C-alpha positions, 0 to 999 in steps of 0.5 A: 339329269336330275340326278346330276343336279342332285349330286352337285348340290349335295357336293356343294353342301358337304363342303360346308360340313368340314372346316377350313384352315384359313380365309382369305383377306377380302372374305374376312373383310367383307363378312366380319366388318362390325357395321351394325346393319349389312345387307348382301351377306349370303354366308356365315363365318365361324372361326373356332378354337378349341382348347382342353383345359389344364392342359400344361402346353397351353396350345389349342387342341384343334382350330379352323374355319367354317362357312354356313350358308345363311339360307339353307336349312339350319344344319348348313349353318356355321354353327350346326357344322361345327357341332357336327364336326366336334361330336363326330370326333367321339371325344373322351368325356373325362376331358373338359374342353373350352371352346370359342367361337369368333363368328360374323353373325349371332346365331339364329334362334334355331342354331340357338336351341341346338347349341342349348342343347349341345351344352346341356349334353356336354358339361365338360364343354364351356363355350364363349362366342364373340361375334362381329355383329347382332342378327335382327337384334331389333326382333323380339325372337332373336333377343330372346335367342341371345339370353337363351344363349346365356341362361345355357351357359355360353358367354356371349359378347361382341368382338373388340379390337384384340380379337379381330386382330387375334382372328386376323393373325390366326385364321386368315391368310393375311400375308404378313400385313396388319390388321386395319379396322373398318370406319367407325370401327370404335363407335360400331363396337360401342353401339353393339356392346351396349345393344347386347348388354341391354338385350342379356340384362 
């Protein structure tokens, strides 16, 4: 019985380690809402786009979506799932990669440490993180983590309308429906943008 339960749990966790193509509309609206403080979310979501710099085609090398479990160990957070996937592809060091993340929450301090380590070990990679919300932005440890991300070379910003629309069109099964912003979208963006600017200062 214990073996069967362990197998079930491991099978469920393995799903976090592989990217999916897109997410469904209710999932996007529920998890990417830019209200500064939200409760009840059990997952973090990361939409990624990897481009090869100076690629004449200008097309992404790869895109996808990772879902991370917030309350499991850090290796099952969305950011760590991406890094495991990316590093597992044995990509050539001579190519220069431009990575963009669109995340529902900014990374936790544990993930920030791993991201900083990843960027130090991969000078051929640049990373932009556009976040729908700032996680625990009032806590000093989380503020220091955001500063560490910036110091490690990552560009950290708040998702604006154009980026939400871009995610809607490229990472959501939108069924031809247009993106509709949430209530107080502009005010929420202004608050988060200002707060992040103050933290990074």
